[in-house]
SETORVO-311178 format. One record per residue (C-alpha): residue number from 1; residue in one letter; x, y, z. Coordinates in Angstrom, 3 decimals. Layout:
# residues N
<pt><seq>NUM</seq><type>a</type><x>X</x><y>Y</y><z>Z</z></pt>
...
//
This chain:
# residues 146
<pt><seq>1</seq><type>x</type><x>188.010</x><y>-31.322</y><z>134.444</z></pt>
<pt><seq>2</seq><type>x</type><x>188.171</x><y>-31.394</y><z>138.382</z></pt>
<pt><seq>3</seq><type>x</type><x>190.947</x><y>-28.796</y><z>138.777</z></pt>
<pt><seq>4</seq><type>x</type><x>188.023</x><y>-26.871</y><z>137.157</z></pt>
<pt><seq>5</seq><type>x</type><x>185.772</x><y>-27.599</y><z>139.698</z></pt>
<pt><seq>6</seq><type>x</type><x>188.560</x><y>-26.831</y><z>142.446</z></pt>
<pt><seq>7</seq><type>x</type><x>189.199</x><y>-23.492</y><z>140.186</z></pt>
<pt><seq>8</seq><type>x</type><x>184.933</x><y>-22.469</y><z>141.068</z></pt>
<pt><seq>9</seq><type>x</type><x>184.917</x><y>-23.539</y><z>143.968</z></pt>
<pt><seq>10</seq><type>x</type><x>187.969</x><y>-21.181</y><z>145.266</z></pt>
<pt><seq>11</seq><type>x</type><x>186.893</x><y>-17.457</y><z>142.714</z></pt>
<pt><seq>12</seq><type>x</type><x>183.213</x><y>-18.849</y><z>144.828</z></pt>
<pt><seq>13</seq><type>x</type><x>184.915</x><y>-18.304</y><z>147.918</z></pt>
<pt><seq>14</seq><type>x</type><x>186.737</x><y>-15.215</y><z>147.174</z></pt>
<pt><seq>15</seq><type>x</type><x>183.162</x><y>-13.398</y><z>145.652</z></pt>
<pt><seq>16</seq><type>x</type><x>181.911</x><y>-14.616</y><z>149.321</z></pt>
<pt><seq>17</seq><type>x</type><x>184.280</x><y>-12.964</y><z>150.972</z></pt>
<pt><seq>18</seq><type>x</type><x>183.798</x><y>-10.377</y><z>149.120</z></pt>
<pt><seq>19</seq><type>x</type><x>180.061</x><y>-9.671</y><z>149.524</z></pt>
<pt><seq>20</seq><type>x</type><x>181.150</x><y>-8.800</y><z>152.862</z></pt>
<pt><seq>21</seq><type>x</type><x>181.880</x><y>-10.433</y><z>154.690</z></pt>
<pt><seq>22</seq><type>x</type><x>183.003</x><y>-8.723</y><z>157.859</z></pt>
<pt><seq>23</seq><type>x</type><x>184.690</x><y>-11.580</y><z>161.565</z></pt>
<pt><seq>24</seq><type>x</type><x>182.045</x><y>-13.490</y><z>161.955</z></pt>
<pt><seq>25</seq><type>x</type><x>182.465</x><y>-15.267</y><z>165.834</z></pt>
<pt><seq>26</seq><type>x</type><x>183.160</x><y>-18.523</y><z>166.133</z></pt>
<pt><seq>27</seq><type>x</type><x>179.563</x><y>-20.758</y><z>165.937</z></pt>
<pt><seq>28</seq><type>x</type><x>177.661</x><y>-21.839</y><z>168.602</z></pt>
<pt><seq>29</seq><type>x</type><x>177.543</x><y>-25.422</y><z>167.993</z></pt>
<pt><seq>30</seq><type>x</type><x>179.102</x><y>-28.013</y><z>166.878</z></pt>
<pt><seq>31</seq><type>x</type><x>177.871</x><y>-29.532</y><z>164.647</z></pt>
<pt><seq>32</seq><type>x</type><x>179.872</x><y>-28.729</y><z>161.272</z></pt>
<pt><seq>33</seq><type>x</type><x>182.372</x><y>-30.297</y><z>163.538</z></pt>
<pt><seq>34</seq><type>x</type><x>181.186</x><y>-33.710</y><z>163.977</z></pt>
<pt><seq>35</seq><type>x</type><x>180.154</x><y>-32.901</y><z>160.699</z></pt>
<pt><seq>36</seq><type>x</type><x>184.555</x><y>-33.414</y><z>159.414</z></pt>
<pt><seq>37</seq><type>x</type><x>184.731</x><y>-35.840</y><z>161.972</z></pt>
<pt><seq>38</seq><type>x</type><x>185.405</x><y>-34.847</y><z>165.209</z></pt>
<pt><seq>39</seq><type>x</type><x>189.472</x><y>-33.683</y><z>165.233</z></pt>
<pt><seq>40</seq><type>x</type><x>190.244</x><y>-37.106</y><z>163.525</z></pt>
<pt><seq>41</seq><type>x</type><x>189.089</x><y>-35.949</y><z>160.886</z></pt>
<pt><seq>42</seq><type>x</type><x>189.818</x><y>-32.575</y><z>161.386</z></pt>
<pt><seq>43</seq><type>x</type><x>193.850</x><y>-33.657</y><z>161.362</z></pt>
<pt><seq>44</seq><type>x</type><x>193.092</x><y>-35.341</y><z>158.697</z></pt>
<pt><seq>45</seq><type>x</type><x>191.965</x><y>-32.989</y><z>156.111</z></pt>
<pt><seq>46</seq><type>x</type><x>194.869</x><y>-30.540</y><z>158.208</z></pt>
<pt><seq>47</seq><type>x</type><x>197.477</x><y>-33.860</y><z>156.821</z></pt>
<pt><seq>48</seq><type>x</type><x>195.631</x><y>-34.074</y><z>153.932</z></pt>
<pt><seq>49</seq><type>x</type><x>195.916</x><y>-30.402</y><z>152.920</z></pt>
<pt><seq>50</seq><type>x</type><x>199.792</x><y>-30.016</y><z>154.294</z></pt>
<pt><seq>51</seq><type>x</type><x>200.476</x><y>-32.919</y><z>151.419</z></pt>
<pt><seq>52</seq><type>x</type><x>198.283</x><y>-30.761</y><z>148.757</z></pt>
<pt><seq>53</seq><type>x</type><x>200.405</x><y>-28.270</y><z>148.981</z></pt>
<pt><seq>54</seq><type>x</type><x>203.794</x><y>-29.208</y><z>148.889</z></pt>
<pt><seq>55</seq><type>x</type><x>202.557</x><y>-30.548</y><z>145.616</z></pt>
<pt><seq>56</seq><type>x</type><x>201.216</x><y>-27.663</y><z>144.683</z></pt>
<pt><seq>57</seq><type>x</type><x>204.103</x><y>-25.783</y><z>142.602</z></pt>
<pt><seq>58</seq><type>x</type><x>202.523</x><y>-22.204</y><z>142.447</z></pt>
<pt><seq>59</seq><type>x</type><x>201.986</x><y>-22.358</y><z>146.323</z></pt>
<pt><seq>60</seq><type>x</type><x>204.524</x><y>-24.536</y><z>148.082</z></pt>
<pt><seq>61</seq><type>x</type><x>207.641</x><y>-21.814</y><z>148.065</z></pt>
<pt><seq>62</seq><type>x</type><x>205.554</x><y>-19.819</y><z>150.159</z></pt>
<pt><seq>63</seq><type>x</type><x>206.271</x><y>-22.054</y><z>153.045</z></pt>
<pt><seq>64</seq><type>x</type><x>209.990</x><y>-22.953</y><z>152.073</z></pt>
<pt><seq>65</seq><type>x</type><x>210.920</x><y>-21.407</y><z>155.509</z></pt>
<pt><seq>66</seq><type>x</type><x>207.702</x><y>-22.395</y><z>157.481</z></pt>
<pt><seq>67</seq><type>x</type><x>207.876</x><y>-24.793</y><z>160.480</z></pt>
<pt><seq>68</seq><type>x</type><x>205.522</x><y>-27.462</y><z>158.991</z></pt>
<pt><seq>69</seq><type>x</type><x>204.949</x><y>-29.174</y><z>162.433</z></pt>
<pt><seq>70</seq><type>x</type><x>203.889</x><y>-25.420</y><z>164.134</z></pt>
<pt><seq>71</seq><type>x</type><x>201.537</x><y>-24.615</y><z>161.215</z></pt>
<pt><seq>72</seq><type>x</type><x>200.088</x><y>-28.384</y><z>161.188</z></pt>
<pt><seq>73</seq><type>x</type><x>199.085</x><y>-27.993</y><z>164.759</z></pt>
<pt><seq>74</seq><type>x</type><x>198.115</x><y>-24.040</y><z>164.816</z></pt>
<pt><seq>75</seq><type>x</type><x>195.403</x><y>-25.269</y><z>161.086</z></pt>
<pt><seq>76</seq><type>x</type><x>194.452</x><y>-27.683</y><z>163.310</z></pt>
<pt><seq>77</seq><type>x</type><x>193.435</x><y>-25.511</y><z>166.114</z></pt>
<pt><seq>78</seq><type>x</type><x>191.845</x><y>-23.418</y><z>163.902</z></pt>
<pt><seq>79</seq><type>x</type><x>189.641</x><y>-25.049</y><z>161.958</z></pt>
<pt><seq>80</seq><type>x</type><x>189.090</x><y>-26.518</y><z>165.007</z></pt>
<pt><seq>81</seq><type>x</type><x>187.304</x><y>-23.386</y><z>166.300</z></pt>
<pt><seq>82</seq><type>x</type><x>185.523</x><y>-22.043</y><z>162.846</z></pt>
<pt><seq>83</seq><type>x</type><x>184.153</x><y>-25.911</y><z>162.496</z></pt>
<pt><seq>84</seq><type>x</type><x>183.448</x><y>-25.474</y><z>166.399</z></pt>
<pt><seq>85</seq><type>x</type><x>184.639</x><y>-27.295</y><z>168.216</z></pt>
<pt><seq>86</seq><type>x</type><x>187.038</x><y>-27.341</y><z>172.019</z></pt>
<pt><seq>87</seq><type>x</type><x>189.916</x><y>-26.485</y><z>171.002</z></pt>
<pt><seq>88</seq><type>x</type><x>191.159</x><y>-22.803</y><z>171.639</z></pt>
<pt><seq>89</seq><type>x</type><x>193.862</x><y>-21.090</y><z>168.894</z></pt>
<pt><seq>90</seq><type>x</type><x>197.119</x><y>-20.249</y><z>169.926</z></pt>
<pt><seq>91</seq><type>x</type><x>198.312</x><y>-18.967</y><z>167.090</z></pt>
<pt><seq>92</seq><type>x</type><x>199.110</x><y>-15.161</y><z>166.174</z></pt>
<pt><seq>93</seq><type>x</type><x>195.985</x><y>-12.677</y><z>164.160</z></pt>
<pt><seq>94</seq><type>x</type><x>195.974</x><y>-14.093</y><z>159.891</z></pt>
<pt><seq>95</seq><type>x</type><x>197.067</x><y>-10.471</y><z>159.212</z></pt>
<pt><seq>96</seq><type>x</type><x>200.323</x><y>-10.937</y><z>162.096</z></pt>
<pt><seq>97</seq><type>x</type><x>201.297</x><y>-14.775</y><z>160.184</z></pt>
<pt><seq>98</seq><type>x</type><x>200.873</x><y>-12.992</y><z>156.284</z></pt>
<pt><seq>99</seq><type>x</type><x>202.413</x><y>-9.736</y><z>156.869</z></pt>
<pt><seq>100</seq><type>x</type><x>205.337</x><y>-8.853</y><z>153.881</z></pt>
<pt><seq>101</seq><type>x</type><x>204.050</x><y>-11.902</y><z>151.904</z></pt>
<pt><seq>102</seq><type>x</type><x>202.488</x><y>-10.000</y><z>148.710</z></pt>
<pt><seq>103</seq><type>x</type><x>200.568</x><y>-12.908</y><z>149.212</z></pt>
<pt><seq>104</seq><type>x</type><x>197.663</x><y>-12.209</y><z>145.397</z></pt>
<pt><seq>105</seq><type>x</type><x>194.380</x><y>-13.959</y><z>144.762</z></pt>
<pt><seq>106</seq><type>x</type><x>196.333</x><y>-16.519</y><z>142.456</z></pt>
<pt><seq>107</seq><type>x</type><x>197.414</x><y>-17.890</y><z>145.637</z></pt>
<pt><seq>108</seq><type>x</type><x>194.961</x><y>-17.737</y><z>148.101</z></pt>
<pt><seq>109</seq><type>x</type><x>192.983</x><y>-19.303</y><z>145.617</z></pt>
<pt><seq>110</seq><type>x</type><x>195.496</x><y>-21.665</y><z>144.727</z></pt>
<pt><seq>111</seq><type>x</type><x>194.944</x><y>-22.728</y><z>148.581</z></pt>
<pt><seq>112</seq><type>x</type><x>191.449</x><y>-22.989</y><z>148.912</z></pt>
<pt><seq>113</seq><type>x</type><x>191.725</x><y>-25.542</y><z>145.642</z></pt>
<pt><seq>114</seq><type>x</type><x>194.561</x><y>-27.766</y><z>147.569</z></pt>
<pt><seq>115</seq><type>x</type><x>192.124</x><y>-27.438</y><z>150.860</z></pt>
<pt><seq>116</seq><type>x</type><x>188.827</x><y>-28.696</y><z>148.893</z></pt>
<pt><seq>117</seq><type>x</type><x>190.884</x><y>-31.111</y><z>147.193</z></pt>
<pt><seq>118</seq><type>x</type><x>191.777</x><y>-32.660</y><z>151.257</z></pt>
<pt><seq>119</seq><type>x</type><x>188.278</x><y>-32.776</y><z>152.260</z></pt>
<pt><seq>120</seq><type>x</type><x>187.333</x><y>-34.451</y><z>148.627</z></pt>
<pt><seq>121</seq><type>x</type><x>189.985</x><y>-36.937</y><z>149.490</z></pt>
<pt><seq>122</seq><type>x</type><x>188.534</x><y>-37.072</y><z>153.161</z></pt>
<pt><seq>123</seq><type>x</type><x>184.898</x><y>-38.245</y><z>152.007</z></pt>
<pt><seq>124</seq><type>x</type><x>183.561</x><y>-35.230</y><z>152.879</z></pt>
<pt><seq>125</seq><type>x</type><x>179.900</x><y>-34.206</y><z>151.060</z></pt>
<pt><seq>126</seq><type>x</type><x>180.347</x><y>-31.562</y><z>149.530</z></pt>
<pt><seq>127</seq><type>x</type><x>177.585</x><y>-29.142</y><z>152.179</z></pt>
<pt><seq>128</seq><type>x</type><x>180.155</x><y>-29.643</y><z>154.885</z></pt>
<pt><seq>129</seq><type>x</type><x>183.037</x><y>-28.833</y><z>152.425</z></pt>
<pt><seq>130</seq><type>x</type><x>180.978</x><y>-24.732</y><z>151.909</z></pt>
<pt><seq>131</seq><type>x</type><x>180.429</x><y>-24.675</y><z>155.878</z></pt>
<pt><seq>132</seq><type>x</type><x>183.831</x><y>-24.513</y><z>156.834</z></pt>
<pt><seq>133</seq><type>x</type><x>185.249</x><y>-22.834</y><z>153.908</z></pt>
<pt><seq>134</seq><type>x</type><x>181.358</x><y>-20.364</y><z>154.149</z></pt>
<pt><seq>135</seq><type>x</type><x>183.883</x><y>-19.456</y><z>157.934</z></pt>
<pt><seq>136</seq><type>x</type><x>187.225</x><y>-19.517</y><z>156.870</z></pt>
<pt><seq>137</seq><type>x</type><x>186.542</x><y>-16.711</y><z>153.862</z></pt>
<pt><seq>138</seq><type>x</type><x>187.201</x><y>-13.615</y><z>156.496</z></pt>
<pt><seq>139</seq><type>x</type><x>190.298</x><y>-14.303</y><z>156.998</z></pt>
<pt><seq>140</seq><type>x</type><x>190.449</x><y>-13.900</y><z>152.986</z></pt>
<pt><seq>141</seq><type>x</type><x>191.492</x><y>-9.452</y><z>153.957</z></pt>
<pt><seq>142</seq><type>x</type><x>193.884</x><y>-10.880</y><z>155.854</z></pt>
<pt><seq>143</seq><type>x</type><x>195.933</x><y>-12.755</y><z>154.124</z></pt>
<pt><seq>144</seq><type>x</type><x>195.785</x><y>-11.243</y><z>150.670</z></pt>
<pt><seq>145</seq><type>x</type><x>198.037</x><y>-8.086</y><z>150.072</z></pt>
<pt><seq>146</seq><type>x</type><x>199.929</x><y>-8.350</y><z>152.827</z></pt>
//
């Protein structure tokens, strides 16, 4: 049941991305950042996400040659920026990072499911989860089929 809910949420995120999300500017306030528990909360979500990925046979192979420490750092920066926190994203563009990987919608959905599981583990309210997912959804086009 829990897996079905996460799958549904992933599909909803993809549909949201298809329905006309352009790349949107970073939020103008930090209410999402605060709702996520600030930098410490974001760091816990990212750490949980990385553990979820490590246990996810569907996508873990995509991370075999990844510098996990760098990935963790860049995800923390990116989530912080998207949540309206006081960070600057210093990584490469999503299109550049994912070029040549030919990631599918199923891969993308699996990652979204893993992110939701990480947020649930941190007991973030669904409204907070949805706000972050909404901020991340426009990146879909730069990630799949590259």
